[in-house]
N, C-alpha and C positions, 0 to 999 in steps of 0.2 A: 609264496608271496601273497599277503592278505588282499591287497588291492586287486590283483589278478584273479584270485579265487572268488572275491565278491562279484566281479564282473562276469565270471564264468557261471556262477550260481544264478545270477540275474538272467543271463542269456538263456540258460537251460530252462528256467521256469517260464520265461516268456515264450520260448519256442514250443514247449509242451503244454502250456496252459495250467496244468496242475501237476505237482510233484510231491511225493511223500517224503517225510524226514528220512525214512530208511533208504529210499532211492538216492537221496542227496548224500547221505552218509557213506553209502557204498561207492558212489560215483567219485567222490572227492577224497575218500579215505581219511577222514578227520573224525575226531571224537564228537560225541553228541553235544557236549558243552560248547565246543568250538563252533559247531554248526549252528547251535541256538544263538550264540553271540552274533554270528554272521547274519542270520535271518533277522534278528532284532534290529541290526544296523540297516539292513535293506528296507525293513518295514518302516523304520523311522524316517527314511528318505523317500517313502512313498513308492518304492520300486516294486514290492510284492506285498501280498496280503496273507496273513495266517488263516488257515482253515483247520478243521479237525484232522490231526495226523500229518499235516504238511503245509504247503503254501500254494498260492495260485497267483497268476499274473493279474496285474491291475491295468495293463495297457497292451496293445498289440505289439508284436515284434517289429523291430525296425524295418525288416525287409518286407513286411506285409503292408506297411503304410503306402498308400497309393502314390505313384510317381508325381502326379500333378500337385498333391498336397506337399510333398517334400521339396518341390521347387522353391517354395516360399520360405523354407527353413534356412536360417543363416544365409540368406540370399546375398547380402552385401559381401560377406566373407567369400562366398563361392565365386562371385564376379572378380574379386581381387586376386584370388588364387588362379583363376583362369587367365587373367591378364598377365600375371607373372610367369605362368607356364608358357604362354604364347611367345614370350620373349626368348625362349630357349630353342625355338624352331629356326633353322637356318635354310637359306636357299639350297635346293637340291636334296633336302632331307626326304627320307621315306619314313613316315610316321604313322603310328596307330593311335587313334583317339577312341578311347573306351566309352561305353555307354554310362552316363551318370549325370546328375544335376550339376556337378562341378566341372567335369571335363568339357561339357557342351559350351561352357563360358569362354573357351579358348578362341572360338571362331571369330567373334567380332574384333578381336585384337590381332589377328593375323593380317599382315599387309595385303591389300587387294591384288597387288602385282607380284606376290610371292609365288615363285615356281617351286612346287612341292608335291610329293605324292602322299595322299592321305588314304589310309585304310581305316574303315570304321564299320561298326555294326549298329550305329545309332541313327535313327531317322532324322532327328533335328540337325545333326552334323551333316548328314547326306544332303538335306535340303539347302543348308547354308553353303556347302562346298560346291553344289551344282551350279551356283551363280558365279563361280570364279573360273574364267576360261583358262587360267594358267595352273590350275590345280588338276592333277591326275587323280581321279577318284576311283577307289576300289571298294566294293561293298562286301563285307564279311557276314556270313550267315544266310540262311534260306527260309527260316520260319519266324514270322513276326510275333513278338511278345508285347501285347498292348500295355501291360502294367509298367513297363520300363521304356516303351517306345523304341525297342531295339530288336535286331534280328539275331536269332540264336540258331543252333544246329549247323556247325561248320563242317559236317561230314561230306557235304557236296560243295562243289565250286573250288575256291582257292585251296591249295595244299599248304596250310599254314606253317607246318614245320620246315618247309623249304623256301618260305618267303624271307627275304632279307630286310629287316627293319632297323633303322638307325635308333629311333626313340619311340618307346611305347608309353603313352600318357594314360595311366591306369586309374581306375576308381575301385573302391572297396566298400563293402557293407560294414565291415569291422576290421580293426587292426589290433592284433594281439602279439605280445612278446613270445608266447608259446605256440600259437596257431598261425601266426603270420598274417598274410592278406587273405581275407575270407569273403565268401558270398554264399547265397542260399540256393542257387539254381544249378542243377547238375550240368545242363548243356552250356550254360555260361561259364561254369568252372573249367570245363574242358577247353573252351575257346580261349579264355583268359590265360590258362596255363600254357597253351601252345604259343600264344602271342609272346608271352614273357620269355619262353625258350628261344624264340626266333629273333628277339630284339637285342641289339648291342647295349642299349641303356633302358632301364626301367625307371620311369619317373611317376611317382605316386602323387595324385592330387587328392587331398582329403582335409576337410575342416576338423577342428579340434574335437568335435563330438564323436568322431569315428574311433579315436584311440582308446584302447582298453576294452573294446567290445569284440565279440567273436560271433560269427555266423556259422552256418552248418558245415561248409566245406572250405578247405584251403586251396588257393590256386598258385601261391608263391610264398616262399620263405621270406621273412623280413630282411634277412641278410643279403638277399638277391637284389634289393633296391639300390639304385645309384643315387637318386635324388628324391627328396620329399618336398612338396610345396604345400604349406599349411598356413592358416591364419595365426595360430598360436598353439603353444603346448602348455597345458595347465600345470599347476604346481605339482599335482600328484603324478605327472608324467615324467618325473625325474629319471625313472628307470628307462623310459624310452630315450631320453636325451643321452644317458650313459651308453645305451646300446648303439645309438647312431654314431656316437663319437668313437666307440671301440671298433666299429665295423666300417669306419670311414664313409659314412653315408651323409651326403650333403643335405642340409635342411635350409630351405629358402622361405622367407616370410615376405609377404607383399608390403610395398611401401604404403604408409598411411596417407 
């Protein structure tokens, strides 16, 4: 699929910084003519830049952009997604709220008197939930990661595979038809994967910019998701829409 291949080429170049034509040709198993057409299309859209014998990145990878900078990107969409996701939480639920600029938007829209158990590794979620006397708060992770304001390394503390979770509200750096839900940190990947395995429902919160992109590691297959909350799906995301329909994945859009 051309769109998927273009996204994968872009992500590979952005992650490595510089990639030769030979490396790209071997990696994607396409002809040199096909590769050149793909590269020319990415160059035309300002995604990569040609250099002698290959291409180089023209911007930092998405996962290296600082957390505070990303908070302001698509902010209104993230708030609406968070509000819609919060409406899915019911009294007595045991939920996990993942670390991310979208998932953190759920907290203001959870009723103050809601009795719920919240597991999270995100500092902002922890601070917000700490002010709610009817919330049972469990912190996941033991090592603080400043760039994402989250705790990682779940090898100590809670035994995640044995935790019973009703609903896991997850974030992702990139969402790919082939690679699934992806992120770039090894410790976060293990934690996210364990959470998804322990949860009855996986609810993905992601704005439209995440679709068609792929980060370094997969923490869950796309078909494992039960519900996706997003602001919109672009025209080129028809393949995603077809996939969601064929796998009975519910897609929710915020009210305008």
